[in-house]
py3Dmol code that shows the C-alpha trace and the ligand (Angstrom):
import py3Dmol

protein = """\
ATOM      1  CA  MET A   1      -4.315  34.754  -3.390  1.00  0.00           C
ATOM      2  CA  THR A   2      -4.676  31.557  -1.356  1.00  0.00           C
ATOM      3  CA  TYR A   3      -2.874  28.409  -2.372  1.00  0.00           C
ATOM      4  CA  ALA A   4      -2.922  24.869  -1.068  1.00  0.00           C
ATOM      5  CA  ARG A   5       0.553  23.746   0.010  1.00  0.00           C
ATOM      6  CA  ILE A   6       1.678  20.201   0.743  1.00  0.00           C
ATOM      7  CA  THR A   7       3.121  20.422   4.259  1.00  0.00           C
ATOM      8  CA  GLY A   8       3.470  16.728   5.024  1.00  0.00           C
ATOM      9  CA  THR A   9       3.508  13.371   3.256  1.00  0.00           C
ATOM     10  CA  GLY A  10       3.062   9.790   4.478  1.00  0.00           C
ATOM     11  CA  GLY A  11       3.006   6.276   3.158  1.00  0.00           C
ATOM     12  CA  TYR A  12       2.345   2.748   4.260  1.00  0.00           C
ATOM     13  CA  LEU A  13       2.950  -0.642   2.714  1.00  0.00           C
ATOM     14  CA  PRO A  14       1.669  -3.882   4.276  1.00  0.00           C
ATOM     15  CA  ASP A  15       4.340  -6.252   5.676  1.00  0.00           C
ATOM     16  CA  LYS A  16       3.693  -9.227   3.372  1.00  0.00           C
ATOM     17  CA  VAL A  17       5.991  -9.230   0.321  1.00  0.00           C
ATOM     18  CA  VAL A  18       5.011 -11.331  -2.719  1.00  0.00           C
ATOM     19  CA  THR A  19       7.909 -11.717  -5.149  1.00  0.00           C
ATOM     20  CA  ASN A  20       7.813 -12.741  -8.782  1.00  0.00           C
ATOM     21  CA  LYS A  21       9.336 -16.037  -7.695  1.00  0.00           C
ATOM     22  CA  ASP A  22       6.332 -16.608  -5.422  1.00  0.00           C
ATOM     23  CA  LEU A  23       4.023 -16.010  -8.370  1.00  0.00           C
ATOM     24  CA  GLU A  24       6.113 -18.237 -10.619  1.00  0.00           C
ATOM     25  CA  ALA A  25       5.485 -21.076  -8.105  1.00  0.00           C
ATOM     26  CA  ALA A  26       1.713 -20.566  -8.243  1.00  0.00           C
ATOM     27  CA  LEU A  27       1.066 -19.598 -11.877  1.00  0.00           C
ATOM     28  CA  ASP A  28       2.030 -20.309 -15.485  1.00  0.00           C
ATOM     29  CA  THR A  29       4.493 -17.406 -15.515  1.00  0.00           C
ATOM     30  CA  THR A  30       8.181 -16.687 -14.920  1.00  0.00           C
ATOM     31  CA  GLU A  31      10.115 -14.128 -12.884  1.00  0.00           C
ATOM     32  CA  GLU A  32      11.797 -13.051 -16.067  1.00  0.00           C
ATOM     33  CA  TRP A  33       8.491 -12.494 -17.962  1.00  0.00           C
ATOM     34  CA  ILE A  34       7.016 -10.341 -15.189  1.00  0.00           C
ATOM     35  CA  GLU A  35      10.113  -8.174 -14.673  1.00  0.00           C
ATOM     36  CA  SER A  36      10.901  -7.737 -18.349  1.00  0.00           C
ATOM     37  CA  ARG A  37       7.297  -6.831 -19.328  1.00  0.00           C
ATOM     38  CA  THR A  38       6.437  -4.676 -16.309  1.00  0.00           C
ATOM     39  CA  GLY A  39       9.536  -3.779 -14.260  1.00  0.00           C
ATOM     40  CA  ILE A  40       7.806  -5.228 -11.199  1.00  0.00           C
ATOM     41  CA  ARG A  41       9.925  -7.415  -8.904  1.00  0.00           C
ATOM     42  CA  GLU A  42       7.685  -7.583  -5.869  1.00  0.00           C
ATOM     43  CA  ARG A  43       4.497  -6.129  -4.379  1.00  0.00           C
ATOM     44  CA  ARG A  44       2.972  -5.894  -0.891  1.00  0.00           C
ATOM     45  CA  ILE A  45      -0.309  -7.643  -0.018  1.00  0.00           C
ATOM     46  CA  ALA A  46      -2.531  -6.704   2.928  1.00  0.00           C
ATOM     47  CA  ALA A  47      -3.072  -9.315   5.660  1.00  0.00           C
ATOM     48  CA  ASP A  48      -6.549 -10.908   5.764  1.00  0.00           C
ATOM     49  CA  ASP A  49      -7.470  -8.793   8.783  1.00  0.00           C
ATOM     50  CA  GLU A  50      -6.014  -5.571   7.362  1.00  0.00           C
ATOM     51  CA  PHE A  51      -8.421  -3.230   5.494  1.00  0.00           C
ATOM     52  CA  THR A  52      -8.158  -0.144   3.340  1.00  0.00           C
ATOM     53  CA  VAL A  53      -8.875   2.117   6.333  1.00  0.00           C
ATOM     54  CA  ASP A  54      -6.016   0.504   8.259  1.00  0.00           C
ATOM     55  CA  LEU A  55      -3.580   1.334   5.463  1.00  0.00           C
ATOM     56  CA  ALA A  56      -5.044   4.796   5.103  1.00  0.00           C
ATOM     57  CA  GLU A  57      -4.724   5.504   8.816  1.00  0.00           C
ATOM     58  CA  ARG A  58      -1.026   4.536   8.895  1.00  0.00           C
ATOM     59  CA  ALA A  59      -0.238   6.800   5.916  1.00  0.00           C
ATOM     60  CA  ALA A  60      -2.411   9.623   7.263  1.00  0.00           C
ATOM     61  CA  LEU A  61      -0.774   9.603  10.695  1.00  0.00           C
ATOM     62  CA  GLN A  62       2.676   9.814   9.060  1.00  0.00           C
ATOM     63  CA  ALA A  63       1.573  12.767   6.890  1.00  0.00           C
ATOM     64  CA  ILE A  64       0.064  14.552   9.944  1.00  0.00           C
ATOM     65  CA  ASP A  65       3.275  13.956  11.893  1.00  0.00           C
ATOM     66  CA  ALA A  66       5.418  15.245   8.990  1.00  0.00           C
ATOM     67  CA  ALA A  67       3.225  18.381   8.720  1.00  0.00           C
ATOM     68  CA  GLY A  68       3.626  19.012  12.450  1.00  0.00           C
ATOM     69  CA  ILE A  69      -0.064  19.589  12.965  1.00  0.00           C
ATOM     70  CA  GLU A  70      -2.616  18.381  15.504  1.00  0.00           C
ATOM     71  CA  ARG A  71      -5.233  15.969  14.182  1.00  0.00           C
ATOM     72  CA  ARG A  72      -7.923  18.417  15.244  1.00  0.00           C
ATOM     73  CA  ALA A  73      -6.557  20.920  12.720  1.00  0.00           C
ATOM     74  CA  ILE A  74      -7.880  18.796   9.845  1.00  0.00           C
ATOM     75  CA  ASP A  75     -11.122  20.170   8.419  1.00  0.00           C
ATOM     76  CA  LEU A  76     -11.498  18.027   5.291  1.00  0.00           C
ATOM     77  CA  ILE A  77     -10.706  14.441   4.266  1.00  0.00           C
ATOM     78  CA  VAL A  78     -10.822  13.412   0.607  1.00  0.00           C
ATOM     79  CA  LEU A  79      -9.913   9.771   0.200  1.00  0.00           C
ATOM     80  CA  ALA A  80      -9.404   8.081  -3.170  1.00  0.00           C
ATOM     81  CA  THR A  81     -10.050   4.334  -3.289  1.00  0.00           C
ATOM     82  CA  THR A  82     -11.512   1.638  -5.513  1.00  0.00           C
ATOM     83  CA  THR A  83     -11.494  -0.814  -2.682  1.00  0.00           C
ATOM     84  CA  ALA A  84     -13.653   0.772   0.024  1.00  0.00           C
ATOM     85  CA  ASP A  85     -14.022  -1.156   3.262  1.00  0.00           C
ATOM     86  CA  GLN A  86     -17.790  -0.984   3.113  1.00  0.00           C
ATOM     87  CA  VAL A  87     -20.522   0.014   0.632  1.00  0.00           C
ATOM     88  CA  PHE A  88     -21.107   2.839   3.111  1.00  0.00           C
ATOM     89  CA  PRO A  89     -20.077   4.767   5.148  1.00  0.00           C
ATOM     90  CA  ALA A  90     -17.248   6.097   2.987  1.00  0.00           C
ATOM     91  CA  THR A  91     -13.774   4.968   3.932  1.00  0.00           C
ATOM     92  CA  ALA A  92     -13.019   8.676   4.522  1.00  0.00           C
ATOM     93  CA  CYS A  93     -15.606   8.639   7.349  1.00  0.00           C
ATOM     94  CA  LEU A  94     -14.055   5.467   8.798  1.00  0.00           C
ATOM     95  CA  LEU A  95     -10.704   7.224   8.765  1.00  0.00           C
ATOM     96  CA  GLN A  96     -12.257  10.333  10.338  1.00  0.00           C
ATOM     97  CA  GLN A  97     -13.551   8.187  13.198  1.00  0.00           C
ATOM     98  CA  ARG A  98     -10.072   6.724  13.685  1.00  0.00           C
ATOM     99  CA  LEU A  99      -8.572  10.218  13.824  1.00  0.00           C
ATOM    100  CA  GLY A 100     -11.038  11.047  16.557  1.00  0.00           C
ATOM    101  CA  ASN A 101     -12.486  14.335  15.420  1.00  0.00           C
ATOM    102  CA  GLY A 102     -15.564  14.956  13.288  1.00  0.00           C
ATOM    103  CA  GLY A 103     -17.988  17.558  12.046  1.00  0.00           C
ATOM    104  CA  TYR A 104     -16.192  18.487   8.836  1.00  0.00           C
ATOM    105  CA  PRO A 105     -16.674  16.904   5.341  1.00  0.00           C
ATOM    106  CA  ALA A 106     -15.053  13.519   4.726  1.00  0.00           C
ATOM    107  CA  PHE A 107     -15.830  11.682   1.504  1.00  0.00           C
ATOM    108  CA  ASP A 108     -14.396   9.214  -1.000  1.00  0.00           C
ATOM    109  CA  VAL A 109     -13.635   9.760  -4.658  1.00  0.00           C
ATOM    110  CA  GLN A 110     -13.469   6.913  -7.180  1.00  0.00           C
ATOM    111  CA  ALA A 111     -11.285   7.371 -10.201  1.00  0.00           C
ATOM    112  CA  VAL A 112      -9.330   4.135  -9.850  1.00  0.00           C
ATOM    113  CA  CYS A 113      -5.585   4.633 -10.511  1.00  0.00           C
ATOM    114  CA  ALA A 114      -6.083   8.373 -11.189  1.00  0.00           C
ATOM    115  CA  GLY A 115      -7.986   8.659  -7.898  1.00  0.00           C
ATOM    116  CA  PHE A 116      -5.314  10.515  -5.942  1.00  0.00           C
ATOM    117  CA  LEU A 117      -5.101  13.227  -8.625  1.00  0.00           C
ATOM    118  CA  PHE A 118      -8.884  13.639  -8.511  1.00  0.00           C
ATOM    119  CA  ALA A 119      -8.847  13.787  -4.695  1.00  0.00           C
ATOM    120  CA  LEU A 120      -6.054  16.343  -4.780  1.00  0.00           C
ATOM    121  CA  GLY A 121      -7.860  18.417  -7.416  1.00  0.00           C
ATOM    122  CA  VAL A 122     -11.030  18.504  -5.280  1.00  0.00           C
ATOM    123  CA  ALA A 123      -9.189  19.315  -2.061  1.00  0.00           C
ATOM    124  CA  ASP A 124      -7.158  22.041  -3.776  1.00  0.00           C
ATOM    125  CA  LYS A 125     -10.376  23.783  -4.744  1.00  0.00           C
ATOM    126  CA  PHE A 126     -11.744  23.564  -1.165  1.00  0.00           C
ATOM    127  CA  VAL A 127      -8.532  25.151   0.131  1.00  0.00           C
ATOM    128  CA  ARG A 128      -8.271  27.813  -2.586  1.00  0.00           C
ATOM    129  CA  THR A 129     -11.827  28.960  -2.004  1.00  0.00           C
ATOM    130  CA  GLY A 130     -11.348  29.163   1.778  1.00  0.00           C
ATOM    131  CA  ALA A 131     -13.771  26.286   2.457  1.00  0.00           C
ATOM    132  CA  SER A 132     -10.922  24.338   4.072  1.00  0.00           C
ATOM    133  CA  GLN A 133      -7.730  25.379   5.822  1.00  0.00           C
ATOM    134  CA  CYS A 134      -6.144  22.012   6.383  1.00  0.00           C
ATOM    135  CA  ALA A 135      -7.106  19.040   4.199  1.00  0.00           C
ATOM    136  CA  LEU A 136      -5.990  15.446   4.399  1.00  0.00           C
ATOM    137  CA  VAL A 137      -5.805  13.805   0.959  1.00  0.00           C
ATOM    138  CA  VAL A 138      -5.353  10.055   0.878  1.00  0.00           C
ATOM    139  CA  GLY A 139      -4.991   7.323  -1.761  1.00  0.00           C
ATOM    140  CA  ALA A 140      -5.474   3.905  -0.225  1.00  0.00           C
ATOM    141  CA  GLU A 141      -6.108   0.483  -1.755  1.00  0.00           C
ATOM    142  CA  THR A 142      -6.406  -3.187  -0.981  1.00  0.00           C
ATOM    143  CA  PHE A 143      -6.482  -3.827  -4.732  1.00  0.00           C
ATOM    144  CA  SER A 144      -5.435  -7.476  -4.179  1.00  0.00           C
ATOM    145  CA  ARG A 145      -9.058  -8.088  -3.120  1.00  0.00           C
ATOM    146  CA  ILE A 146     -10.403  -7.409  -6.635  1.00  0.00           C
ATOM    147  CA  ILE A 147      -7.788  -9.480  -8.435  1.00  0.00           C
ATOM    148  CA  ASP A 148      -8.209 -13.058  -9.668  1.00  0.00           C
ATOM    149  CA  TRP A 149      -5.031 -14.636  -8.366  1.00  0.00           C
ATOM    150  CA  SER A 150      -5.289 -17.378 -10.951  1.00  0.00           C
ATOM    151  CA  ASP A 151      -5.298 -14.869 -13.861  1.00  0.00           C
ATOM    152  CA  ARG A 152      -1.654 -14.306 -14.847  1.00  0.00           C
ATOM    153  CA  ARG A 153      -2.609 -11.440 -17.186  1.00  0.00           C
ATOM    154  CA  THR A 154      -3.666  -9.214 -14.275  1.00  0.00           C
ATOM    155  CA  CYS A 155      -2.539 -10.554 -10.913  1.00  0.00           C
ATOM    156  CA  VAL A 156       1.191  -9.981 -11.497  1.00  0.00           C
ATOM    157  CA  LEU A 157       0.596  -6.245 -11.882  1.00  0.00           C
ATOM    158  CA  PHE A 158      -1.088  -5.065  -8.690  1.00  0.00           C
ATOM    159  CA  GLY A 159      -0.291  -4.522  -4.978  1.00  0.00           C
ATOM    160  CA  ASP A 160      -1.692  -2.858  -1.844  1.00  0.00           C
ATOM    161  CA  GLY A 161      -0.670   0.333  -0.033  1.00  0.00           C
ATOM    162  CA  ALA A 162      -1.604   3.859   0.972  1.00  0.00           C
ATOM    163  CA  GLY A 163      -0.167   7.359   0.663  1.00  0.00           C
ATOM    164  CA  ALA A 164      -1.335  10.647   2.095  1.00  0.00           C
ATOM    165  CA  VAL A 165      -0.592  14.362   2.051  1.00  0.00           C
ATOM    166  CA  VAL A 166      -1.624  17.276   4.282  1.00  0.00           C
ATOM    167  CA  LEU A 167      -2.652  20.323   2.269  1.00  0.00           C
ATOM    168  CA  GLN A 168      -2.626  23.650   4.117  1.00  0.00           C
ATOM    169  CA  ALA A 169      -3.786  27.093   3.057  1.00  0.00           C
ATOM    170  CA  GLY A 170      -0.983  29.653   2.464  1.00  0.00           C
ATOM    171  CA  ASP A 171       0.027  32.683   0.410  1.00  0.00           C
ATOM    172  CA  ALA A 172       2.722  30.950  -1.650  1.00  0.00           C
ATOM    173  CA  PRO A 173       2.230  28.056  -4.127  1.00  0.00           C
ATOM    174  CA  GLY A 174       1.535  25.247  -3.510  1.00  0.00           C
ATOM    175  CA  VAL A 175      -0.550  23.405  -5.925  1.00  0.00           C
ATOM    176  CA  MET A 176      -0.123  25.481  -9.087  1.00  0.00           C
ATOM    177  CA  SER A 177      -2.702  23.689 -11.234  1.00  0.00           C
ATOM    178  CA  THR A 178      -4.642  20.409 -11.488  1.00  0.00           C
ATOM    179  CA  HIS A 179      -5.958  18.876 -14.697  1.00  0.00           C
ATOM    180  CA  LEU A 180      -8.587  16.122 -14.533  1.00  0.00           C
ATOM    181  CA  ARG A 181      -9.959  14.094 -17.447  1.00  0.00           C
ATOM    182  CA  SER A 182     -12.281  11.136 -18.051  1.00  0.00           C
ATOM    183  CA  ASP A 183     -13.590   9.322 -21.111  1.00  0.00           C
ATOM    184  CA  GLY A 184     -16.278   6.760 -20.305  1.00  0.00           C
ATOM    185  CA  GLN A 185     -16.357   5.357 -23.827  1.00  0.00           C
ATOM    186  CA  TYR A 186     -13.357   3.189 -22.825  1.00  0.00           C
ATOM    187  CA  LYS A 187     -15.145   1.737 -19.781  1.00  0.00           C
ATOM    188  CA  ASP A 188     -14.830  -1.848 -21.037  1.00  0.00           C
ATOM    189  CA  LEU A 189     -11.051  -1.871 -21.439  1.00  0.00           C
ATOM    190  CA  LEU A 190     -10.253  -1.858 -17.718  1.00  0.00           C
ATOM    191  CA  GLN A 191     -12.947  -2.703 -15.241  1.00  0.00           C
ATOM    192  CA  VAL A 192     -14.458  -4.810 -12.484  1.00  0.00           C
ATOM    193  CA  PRO A 193     -17.718  -5.585 -14.306  1.00  0.00           C
ATOM    194  CA  VAL A 194     -19.823  -6.180 -11.196  1.00  0.00           C
ATOM    195  CA  GLY A 195     -20.919  -3.962  -8.283  1.00  0.00           C
ATOM    196  CA  VAL A 196     -23.727  -3.272  -5.858  1.00  0.00           C
ATOM    197  CA  SER A 197     -26.410  -2.557  -8.447  1.00  0.00           C
ATOM    198  CA  ARG A 198     -25.230  -5.049 -11.089  1.00  0.00           C
ATOM    199  CA  ASN A 199     -24.514  -8.768 -10.496  1.00  0.00           C
ATOM    200  CA  PHE A 200     -24.054  -8.288  -6.767  1.00  0.00           C
ATOM    201  CA  SER A 201     -24.230 -12.079  -6.285  1.00  0.00           C
ATOM    202  CA  LYS A 202     -20.766 -12.275  -7.930  1.00  0.00           C
ATOM    203  CA  VAL A 203     -19.441  -9.881  -5.317  1.00  0.00           C
ATOM    204  CA  ARG A 204     -20.943 -12.075  -2.586  1.00  0.00           C
ATOM    205  CA  ASP A 205     -19.590 -15.234  -4.214  1.00  0.00           C
ATOM    206  CA  GLY A 206     -16.022 -13.929  -4.657  1.00  0.00           C
ATOM    207  CA  GLY A 207     -16.173 -13.136  -8.359  1.00  0.00           C
ATOM    208  CA  ALA A 208     -15.520  -9.372  -8.394  1.00  0.00           C
ATOM    209  CA  PHE A 209     -12.312  -9.261 -10.383  1.00  0.00           C
ATOM    210  CA  THR A 210     -10.410  -6.824 -12.524  1.00  0.00           C
ATOM    211  CA  THR A 211     -10.476  -7.505 -16.283  1.00  0.00           C
ATOM    212  CA  MET A 212      -8.255  -5.645 -18.700  1.00  0.00           C
ATOM    213  CA  GLN A 213      -7.262  -5.404 -22.352  1.00  0.00           C
ATOM    214  CA  GLY A 214      -3.604  -4.851 -21.512  1.00  0.00           C
ATOM    215  CA  GLY A 215      -2.278  -3.729 -24.911  1.00  0.00           C
ATOM    216  CA  GLU A 216      -5.050  -1.127 -25.410  1.00  0.00           C
ATOM    217  CA  VAL A 217      -4.635   0.161 -21.873  1.00  0.00           C
ATOM    218  CA  PHE A 218      -0.883   0.455 -22.392  1.00  0.00           C
ATOM    219  CA  ARG A 219      -1.255   2.516 -25.549  1.00  0.00           C
ATOM    220  CA  TRP A 220      -3.850   4.802 -24.043  1.00  0.00           C
ATOM    221  CA  ALA A 221      -1.921   5.320 -20.821  1.00  0.00           C
ATOM    222  CA  VAL A 222       1.185   6.407 -22.736  1.00  0.00           C
ATOM    223  CA  THR A 223      -0.697   8.891 -24.925  1.00  0.00           C
ATOM    224  CA  ALA A 224      -2.884  10.333 -22.169  1.00  0.00           C
ATOM    225  CA  MET A 225      -0.028  10.690 -19.647  1.00  0.00           C
ATOM    226  CA  SER A 226       2.397  12.267 -22.070  1.00  0.00           C
ATOM    227  CA  ASP A 227      -0.186  14.693 -23.504  1.00  0.00           C
ATOM    228  CA  ILE A 228      -1.210  15.846 -20.067  1.00  0.00           C
ATOM    229  CA  ILE A 229       2.393  16.697 -19.221  1.00  0.00           C
ATOM    230  CA  ASP A 230       2.416  19.139 -22.169  1.00  0.00           C
ATOM    231  CA  GLU A 231      -0.942  20.588 -21.139  1.00  0.00           C
ATOM    232  CA  THR A 232       0.174  21.083 -17.530  1.00  0.00           C
ATOM    233  CA  VAL A 233       3.485  22.727 -18.376  1.00  0.00           C
ATOM    234  CA  ALA A 234       1.796  25.014 -20.947  1.00  0.00           C
ATOM    235  CA  ALA A 235      -0.962  26.015 -18.465  1.00  0.00           C
ATOM    236  CA  ASN A 236       1.721  27.336 -16.148  1.00  0.00           C
ATOM    237  CA  ASP A 237       3.774  29.082 -18.824  1.00  0.00           C
ATOM    238  CA  LEU A 238       6.718  26.837 -18.034  1.00  0.00           C
ATOM    239  CA  SER A 239       9.044  24.645 -20.046  1.00  0.00           C
ATOM    240  CA  LYS A 240       9.783  21.032 -19.259  1.00  0.00           C
ATOM    241  CA  ASP A 241      13.229  22.065 -18.013  1.00  0.00           C
ATOM    242  CA  ASP A 242      11.458  23.851 -15.158  1.00  0.00           C
ATOM    243  CA  ILE A 243      10.159  20.519 -13.842  1.00  0.00           C
ATOM    244  CA  ASP A 244      12.417  19.051 -11.132  1.00  0.00           C
ATOM    245  CA  TRP A 245      10.565  15.760 -10.743  1.00  0.00           C
ATOM    246  CA  LEU A 246       7.972  13.776 -12.659  1.00  0.00           C
ATOM    247  CA  ILE A 247       6.016  11.362 -10.441  1.00  0.00           C
ATOM    248  CA  PRO A 248       3.833   9.284 -12.780  1.00  0.00           C
ATOM    249  CA  HIS A 249       1.386   6.543 -11.888  1.00  0.00           C
ATOM    250  CA  GLN A 250       3.378   3.403 -11.209  1.00  0.00           C
ATOM    251  CA  ALA A 251       1.747   0.772 -13.454  1.00  0.00           C
ATOM    252  CA  ASN A 252       4.524  -0.537 -15.652  1.00  0.00           C
ATOM    253  CA  ILE A 253       8.132   0.621 -16.179  1.00  0.00           C
ATOM    254  CA  ARG A 254       7.614   0.434 -19.932  1.00  0.00           C
ATOM    255  CA  ILE A 255       4.685   2.855 -19.682  1.00  0.00           C
ATOM    256  CA  ILE A 256       6.750   5.164 -17.440  1.00  0.00           C
ATOM    257  CA  ASN A 257       9.728   5.079 -19.827  1.00  0.00           C
ATOM    258  CA  ALA A 258       7.583   5.637 -22.878  1.00  0.00           C
ATOM    259  CA  VAL A 259       5.836   8.613 -21.231  1.00  0.00           C
ATOM    260  CA  GLY A 260       9.207  10.081 -20.186  1.00  0.00           C
ATOM    261  CA  ALA A 261      10.604   9.605 -23.725  1.00  0.00           C
ATOM    262  CA  ARG A 262       7.551  11.180 -25.447  1.00  0.00           C
ATOM    263  CA  ALA A 263       7.498  14.076 -23.028  1.00  0.00           C
ATOM    264  CA  LYS A 264      11.307  14.428 -23.264  1.00  0.00           C
ATOM    265  CA  ILE A 265      11.782  14.290 -19.479  1.00  0.00           C
ATOM    266  CA  PRO A 266      15.177  12.752 -18.565  1.00  0.00           C
ATOM    267  CA  ARG A 267      14.989   9.460 -16.660  1.00  0.00           C
ATOM    268  CA  ASP A 268      16.931  10.806 -13.686  1.00  0.00           C
ATOM    269  CA  LYS A 269      14.059  13.283 -13.065  1.00  0.00           C
ATOM    270  CA  VAL A 270      11.442  10.507 -12.938  1.00  0.00           C
ATOM    271  CA  VAL A 271      10.541   8.892  -9.571  1.00  0.00           C
ATOM    272  CA  VAL A 272      10.057   5.110 -10.037  1.00  0.00           C
ATOM    273  CA  THR A 273       8.729   2.762  -7.317  1.00  0.00           C
ATOM    274  CA  VAL A 274       6.938   0.219  -9.495  1.00  0.00           C
ATOM    275  CA  GLY A 275       9.685  -2.408  -9.038  1.00  0.00           C
ATOM    276  CA  GLU A 276       8.962  -2.732  -5.292  1.00  0.00           C
ATOM    277  CA  HIS A 277       5.330  -1.583  -5.110  1.00  0.00           C
ATOM    278  CA  GLY A 278       3.673  -2.882  -8.251  1.00  0.00           C
ATOM    279  CA  ASN A 279       0.539  -0.960  -9.236  1.00  0.00           C
ATOM    280  CA  THR A 280      -1.128   0.196  -6.005  1.00  0.00           C
ATOM    281  CA  SER A 281      -3.830   2.107  -7.933  1.00  0.00           C
ATOM    282  CA  ALA A 282      -4.864   5.322  -6.085  1.00  0.00           C
ATOM    283  CA  ALA A 283      -1.983   4.864  -3.642  1.00  0.00           C
ATOM    284  CA  SER A 284       0.748   4.740  -6.247  1.00  0.00           C
ATOM    285  CA  VAL A 285       1.393   8.486  -6.780  1.00  0.00           C
ATOM    286  CA  PRO A 286       1.274   9.608  -3.085  1.00  0.00           C
ATOM    287  CA  LEU A 287       3.428   6.618  -2.087  1.00  0.00           C
ATOM    288  CA  ALA A 288       6.053   7.532  -4.698  1.00  0.00           C
ATOM    289  CA  LEU A 289       5.931  11.185  -3.622  1.00  0.00           C
ATOM    290  CA  ASP A 290       6.359  10.221   0.016  1.00  0.00           C
ATOM    291  CA  GLN A 291       9.312   7.986  -0.826  1.00  0.00           C
ATOM    292  CA  ALA A 292      11.050  10.767  -2.817  1.00  0.00           C
ATOM    293  CA  VAL A 293      10.425  13.302  -0.008  1.00  0.00           C
ATOM    294  CA  ARG A 294      11.805  10.906   2.646  1.00  0.00           C
ATOM    295  CA  ASP A 295      14.931   9.958   0.721  1.00  0.00           C
ATOM    296  CA  GLY A 296      15.678  13.653   0.075  1.00  0.00           C
ATOM    297  CA  ARG A 297      15.189  13.774  -3.678  1.00  0.00           C
ATOM    298  CA  VAL A 298      12.110  16.041  -3.562  1.00  0.00           C
ATOM    299  CA  ARG A 299      12.967  19.099  -1.493  1.00  0.00           C
ATOM    300  CA  PRO A 300      11.243  22.377  -0.611  1.00  0.00           C
ATOM    301  CA  GLY A 301      10.982  24.655  -3.635  1.00  0.00           C
ATOM    302  CA  HIS A 302      11.093  21.821  -6.155  1.00  0.00           C
ATOM    303  CA  ARG A 303       8.523  21.798  -8.940  1.00  0.00           C
ATOM    304  CA  VAL A 304       6.904  18.351  -9.049  1.00  0.00           C
ATOM    305  CA  LEU A 305       4.548  17.098 -11.730  1.00  0.00           C
ATOM    306  CA  LEU A 306       2.250  14.320 -10.503  1.00  0.00           C
ATOM    307  CA  GLU A 307       0.130  12.300 -12.912  1.00  0.00           C
ATOM    308  CA  GLY A 308      -2.204   9.320 -12.892  1.00  0.00           C
ATOM    309  CA  PHE A 309      -4.143   7.119 -15.266  1.00  0.00           C
ATOM    310  CA  GLY A 310      -6.856   4.556 -14.575  1.00  0.00           C
ATOM    311  CA  GLY A 311     -10.011   2.713 -15.542  1.00  0.00           C
ATOM    312  CA  GLY A 312     -12.849   4.737 -16.960  1.00  0.00           C
ATOM    313  CA  PHE A 313     -10.647   5.922 -18.512  1.00  0.00           C
ATOM    314  CA  THR A 314      -9.652   8.605 -16.032  1.00  0.00           C
ATOM    315  CA  TRP A 315      -6.429  10.574 -15.992  1.00  0.00           C
ATOM    316  CA  GLY A 316      -5.071  13.693 -14.424  1.00  0.00           C
ATOM    317  CA  SER A 317      -2.078  15.727 -13.318  1.00  0.00           C
ATOM    318  CA  ALA A 318      -1.017  18.303 -10.766  1.00  0.00           C
ATOM    319  CA  LEU A 319       1.887  20.688 -10.824  1.00  0.00           C
ATOM    320  CA  ILE A 320       3.116  21.447  -7.327  1.00  0.00           C
ATOM    321  CA  THR A 321       5.757  23.632  -5.802  1.00  0.00           C
ATOM    322  CA  MET A 322       6.900  21.784  -2.691  1.00  0.00           C
TER     323      MET A 322
END
"""
ligand_1 = """\
48
COA
N 3.294 -14.535 -17.637
C 3.550 -15.120 -18.822
N 2.840 -14.818 -19.937
C 1.869 -13.879 -19.792
C 1.591 -13.270 -18.580
C 2.329 -13.632 -17.464
N 2.144 -13.065 -16.249
N 0.593 -12.399 -18.795
C 0.220 -12.487 -20.067
N 0.996 -13.407 -20.672
C 0.944 -13.807 -22.056
C -0.440 -13.615 -22.634
O -1.276 -14.714 -22.364
C -0.127 -13.459 -24.108
O 0.077 -14.765 -24.611
P -0.571 -15.155 -26.070
O 0.051 -14.168 -27.025
O -0.139 -16.551 -26.249
O -2.032 -14.963 -25.917
C 1.188 -12.759 -24.066
O 1.771 -12.956 -22.813
C 1.018 -11.252 -24.237
O 2.280 -10.829 -24.576
P 2.495 -9.364 -24.959
O 1.407 -8.887 -25.861
O 3.869 -9.297 -25.535
O 2.418 -8.649 -23.585
P 2.652 -7.178 -23.372
O 4.040 -6.780 -23.686
O 1.524 -6.364 -23.947
O 2.523 -7.073 -21.805
C 1.051 -6.311 -20.118
C 1.282 -7.376 -21.188
C -0.274 -6.633 -19.414
C 2.179 -6.333 -19.088
C 0.996 -4.873 -20.780
O 0.124 -4.935 -21.854
C 0.564 -3.812 -19.818
O 1.268 -3.500 -18.881
N -0.535 -3.148 -20.103
C -1.041 -2.088 -19.226
C -1.627 -2.678 -17.989
C -1.851 -1.672 -16.937
O -0.930 -0.986 -16.604
N -3.053 -1.627 -16.378
C -3.387 -0.768 -15.305
C -3.442 0.648 -15.802
S -3.908 1.712 -14.540
"""
view = py3Dmol.view(width=600, height=400)
view.addModel(protein, "pdb")
view.setStyle({"model": 0}, {"cartoon": {"style": "trace"}})
view.addModel(ligand_1, "xyz")
view.setStyle({"model": 1}, {"stick": {}})
view.zoomTo()
view.show()
């Protein structure tokens, strides 16, 4: 049986740090409100001349280096983003051009903050079926570009960044299972209500912003992310004690703590980066994974449960043996 194994991880955060104090100076908010309600202390924001593909490239090169492979070994790119550089080509194709080799499939997936799980789920199936031997899976966002920086209800939550993994075919697991879910009936609760086909003039005029019903999103995120932990563990005939690390989407420390408590996963097994990263949407999970690999918490052989939740709603998980 062929499995897809993560052989390298990478991450990149833009240089510019925006602290809660910076936001307090610009908005009707306080450092204390933001940290106590979200756990976020600071976030990174891309420079004006820095684009999603730039972030993706930095994370991808680090993952390729960590995997010890040549760029030409890559035969698939699946890139999750909500903030593509262009309407087309896909940001995955822009990244492919940067990496300097082509001819294999490179495409974007759009599942907002669950995007990396969707990208990983798709790439896993390519590798398991033999269609790909060495996939690059990326979550990259310049989410700050679709935020209204005068709206205190949303702007304090988000940041920019990118994370990446190399997935290689092998005999041992690997990605043990992926679980992907969507429910479009909740489309209005978290959205950017304009796009190419609808109200494009607002995009042109700088009015393409995220809107959110925070309380509803909070409740749904907790339920969906804790239920999918149970589903993932059961699908692999494991118990929660078999999980070495939970790496949840980094949206709000209160969501992360509530998910951990409902799923009965101890806090010292949960990787948390939201304080320094904010919510980087599709980049949040691979960035947190990369951080935990680099600081030595996640080690070869560990069982890691990744999970994400985003607009749509979309949500998903992956159980991985590192
Ligand atoms: N600073 C100060 N006050 C703020 C504020 C800010 N940055 N943002 C909102 N408020 C105010 C609101 O205007 C509201 O005031 P009102 O009651 O006078 O109208 C009040 O705070 C809301 O307070 P509360 O209901 O206690 O907030 P909360 O505990 O629900 O926290 C969120 C709000 C947004 C932090 C929380 O709902 C949340 O995190 N939701 C999930 C969001 C998310 O993760 N989205 C992405 C998912 S992928």
